[in-house]
KEKE-3310 file (N, C-alpha, C; in steps of 0.2 Angstrom, whole numbers, plus 5000, padded with zeros to 4 digits):
npx = (5005:5003:5011:5002:4990:4990:4992:4980:4969:4972:4969:4977:4980:4974:4975:4983:4975:4976:4968:4961:4943:4929:4918:4901:4895:4879:4866:4870:4879:4877:4859:4852:4837:4830:4828:4841:4850:4860:4875:4885:4875:4870:4858:4854:4851:4864:4865:4853:4864:4874:4886:4892:4895:4905:4913:4920:4923:4934:4947:4948:4951:4954:4948:4938:4927:4916:4909:4897:4898:4907:4917:4913:4917:4921:4913:4920:4925:4913:4906:4916:4913:4902:4903:4909:4902:4894:4899:4912:4927:4933:4946:4949:4946:4948:4946:4944:4942:4943:4935:4942:4955:4944:4943:4929:4913:4904:4886:4871:4867:4871:4874:4875:4885:4889:4894:4888:4874:4869:4860:4843:4835:4823:4826:4834:4828:4818:4822:4825:4833:4837:4831:4821:4810)
npy = (4994:5011:5026:5036:5034:5024:5032:5039:5029:5028:5039:5049:5059:5072:5084:5086:5088:5087:5073:5061:5059:5050:5053:5051:5052:5053:5057:5063:5072:5078:5077:5070:5064:5060:5050:5033:5034:5033:5032:5042:5053:5064:5076:5083:5095:5100:5094:5106:5118:5106:5111:5121:5116:5104:5115:5122:5109:5102:5113:5108:5094:5081:5077:5062:5061:5045:5036:5022:5024:5029:5019:5017:5020:5036:5042:5046:5058:5065:5067:5078:5087:5091:5097:5107:5113:5119:5126:5126:5118:5104:5100:5102:5089:5070:5058:5042:5026:5013:5007:5019:5022:5027:5043:5047:5040:5046:5043:5040:5029:5022:5014:5016:5007:5003:4990:4980:4981:4976:4975:4971:4959:4963:4977:4981:4978:4987:4998:5015:5028:5044:5053:5047:5046)
npz = (4999:4996:5005:5005:5003:5013:5026:5021:5026:5039:5045:5047:5040:5043:5053:5068:5084:5097:5106:5096:5092:5085:5075:5070:5052:5047:5052:5063:5058:5043:5039:5036:5030:5023:5008:5006:4993:4987:4987:4988:4985:4993:4999:5011:5021:5037:5053:5065:5071:5071:5063:5069:5081:5076:5074:5084:5091:5084:5090:5101:5098:5086:5073:5066:5054:5052:5042:5036:5022:5018:5012:5000:4983:4980:4989:5000:4995:4990:5005:5011:4998:5003:5013:5011:5004:5013:5021:5026:5031:5025:5026:5039:5044:5048:5035:5037:5034:5039:5058:5068:5081:5097:5109:5110:5104:5093:5089:5079:5082:5094:5107:5124:5133:5147:5153:5160:5155:5144:5130:5129:5117:5112:5116:5105:5094:5093:5091:5086:5078:5082:5072:5065:5071)
capx = (5000:5008:5013:4998:4984:4988:4989:4971:4962:4971:4965:4983:4978:4971:4979:4983:4976:4974:4964:4954:4936:4926:4909:4897:4892:4872:4862:4874:4881:4871:4852:4849:4829:4828:4830:4846:4849:4866:4883:4888:4870:4870:4856:4850:4856:4868:4859:4855:4870:4879:4895:4893:4899:4908:4920:4921:4925:4940:4950:4951:4949:4954:4942:4937:4920:4917:4904:4897:4898:4915:4920:4912:4920:4919:4908:4925:4924:4909:4909:4922:4909:4894:4907:4912:4895:4890:4904:4915:4933:4934:4952:4949:4944:4950:4939:4945:4938:4940:4935:4948:4953:4943:4942:4923:4911:4896:4882:4865:4863:4873:4873:4878:4886:4894:4898:4883:4869:4869:4855:4839:4834:4817:4827:4838:4822:4812:4829:4824:4837:4830:4827:4815:4805)
capy = (4998:5017:5028:5042:5028:5022:5036:5041:5025:5027:5046:5052:5066:5076:5089:5081:5096:5080:5066:5058:5059:5049:5057:5050:5058:5053:5058:5067:5080:5077:5078:5063:5065:5058:5042:5034:5032:5032:5033:5049:5056:5068:5079:5085:5101:5099:5095:5112:5118:5102:5112:5125:5113:5104:5117:5119:5102:5104:5118:5101:5086:5076:5075:5060:5060:5041:5033:5018:5025:5029:5013:5014:5026:5041:5041:5051:5067:5065:5070:5082:5090:5094:5101:5113:5117:5120:5133:5120:5119:5097:5099:5100:5084:5067:5051:5037:5018:5009:5010:5021:5026:5037:5045:5043:5038:5051:5041:5044:5023:5021:5012:5017:5000:5001:4986:4975:4980:4972:4978:4964:4958:4970:4983:4982:4977:4993:5005:5019:5035:5052:5057:5042:5046)
capz = (5000:4997:5011:5007:5005:5021:5031:5023:5028:5046:5048:5047:5033:5048:5059:5075:5088:5102:5107:5092:5091:5080:5075:5063:5046:5043:5059:5068:5055:5039:5044:5035:5032:5014:5010:5007:4987:4985:4995:4984:4986:4998:4999:5017:5029:5041:5056:5066:5078:5068:5059:5075:5087:5075:5074:5090:5092:5080:5092:5106:5096:5081:5071:5060:5054:5053:5041:5033:5017:5017:5007:4993:4978:4979:4994:5004:4991:4992:5011:5009:4994:5006:5020:5006:5002:5019:5022:5034:5027:5025:5027:5046:5046:5043:5034:5036:5032:5047:5063:5069:5089:5097:5114:5111:5097:5093:5084:5083:5080:5096:5114:5128:5136:5154:5161:5163:5154:5139:5128:5125:5109:5108:5116:5100:5088:5094:5092:5082:5078:5081:5064:5060:5076)
cpx = (5005:5007:5006:4991:4984:4987:4981:4967:4965:4970:4971:4984:4977:4976:4977:4984:4979:4973:4959:4950:4935:4919:4907:4896:4885:4870:4865:4874:4877:4864:4851:4840:4825:4831:4836:4844:4856:4872:4887:4880:4867:4867:4851:4854:4861:4862:4857:4860:4875:4888:4894:4899:4904:4915:4924:4925:4932:4944:4953:4953:4953:4952:4940:4930:4922:4908:4902:4898:4903:4920:4920:4915:4917:4915:4912:4922:4916:4903:4908:4917:4903:4896:4907:4909:4891:4893:4910:4921:4934:4940:4954:4947:4946:4944:4940:4940:4938:4939:4940:4948:4949:4943:4934:4920:4904:4894:4878:4862:4867:4872:4877:4881:4891:4894:4894:4876:4867:4860:4848:4837:4828:4819:4832:4834:4819:4815:4825:4828:4833:4827:4823:4813:4799)
cpy = (5007:5022:5033:5040:5024:5029:5043:5038:5026:5032:5049:5059:5073:5080:5086:5086:5090:5075:5067:5057:5057:5051:5056:5052:5058:5051:5060:5073:5081:5076:5071:5062:5063:5051:5040:5031:5028:5033:5039:5053:5059:5075:5084:5089:5097:5098:5101:5112:5112:5109:5118:5121:5110:5109:5122:5115:5101:5108:5111:5095:5085:5074:5069:5057:5052:5037:5027:5019:5029:5025:5013:5022:5031:5045:5049:5058:5069:5069:5078:5088:5094:5098:5107:5117:5122:5128:5129:5115:5110:5098:5099:5095:5078:5060:5045:5029:5013:5012:5014:5021:5031:5041:5043:5044:5041:5050:5042:5036:5019:5017:5013:5011:5002:4996:4981:4976:4979:4975:4971:4964:4965:4977:4988:4981:4982:4999:5008:5025:5041:5055:5054:5042:5049)
cpz = (5002:5002:5010:5006:5012:5027:5029:5025:5033:5048:5050:5045:5040:5054:5065:5080:5095:5101:5100:5094:5087:5079:5065:5060:5046:5050:5063:5065:5049:5044:5043:5033:5027:5012:5003:4999:4983:4990:4994:4985:4991:4999:5005:5020:5032:5047:5063:5072:5076:5069:5063:5078:5085:5075:5079:5094:5088:5081:5097:5104:5086:5076:5064:5059:5049:5048:5035:5024:5014:5014:5000:4988:4977:4985:4998:5005:4991:4999:5008:5004:4998:5012:5018:5005:5008:5024:5028:5030:5030:5026:5037:5049:5042:5043:5035:5036:5037:5051:5067:5078:5090:5106:5114:5103:5098:5087:5086:5083:5088:5102:5118:5133:5142:5158:5162:5159:5147:5136:5128:5118:5105:5110:5107:5094:5087:5091:5087:5081:5080:5077:5061:5069:5074)
residu = (MET:GLU:LEU:GLU:SER:LEU:LEU:LEU:SER:SER:GLY:LEU:ASP:ALA:PRO:TRP:ASN:SER:GLU:PRO:LEU:CYS:VAL:ASP:PHE:ASP:GLY:VAL:LEU:HIS:HIS:TYR:THR:SER:ALA:TRP:THR:SER:PRO:VAL:VAL:ILE:PRO:ASP:PRO:PRO:VAL:PRO:GLY:ALA:LEU:GLU:TRP:LEU:ASP:GLU:VAL:CYS:GLU:ALA:PHE:THR:VAL:HIS:VAL:PHE:SER:VAL:ARG:SER:THR:TRP:PRO:GLY:ALA:ILE:GLN:ALA:MET:ARG:ASP:TRP:PHE:GLU:PHE:HIS:GLY:PHE:ASP:SER:ASP:ARG:LEU:SER:PHE:PRO:VAL:GLU:LYS:PRO:TYR:SER:ARG:MET:TYR:ILE:ASP:ASP:ARG:GLY:TYR:HIS:PHE:THR:GLY:ASP:ASN:PHE:PRO:SER:VAL:GLU:GLU:MET:LYS:SER:PHE:VAL:PRO:TRP:ASN:LYS:ARG)
# end
């Protein structure tokens, strides 16, 4: 693997401010209210307040934008274009294709596991993310 490809896939292309923070794209940054059509089609606006929050977070953390989209050809560029279209410099972010180490993972479909609170099958089957309720 070429060094540049290795750096891009590991997230080392981002400016290293401090500890890494992993933020999901769809449902956390991108509002994701439209139906999924393609990994390179990103039609919805940002979640209200998301880009202002992200601006602040980038000052304290190395931010990895992580998405299931990331492994499809053209999807990382589509996310970069989406950020730029909404006035946010995508060069401040990393777009890894594999799950990176992170201080915290912020995801609309995450479950906060505390060591002994395994979710029941019913809880998992009935889960609905915030923007689909």
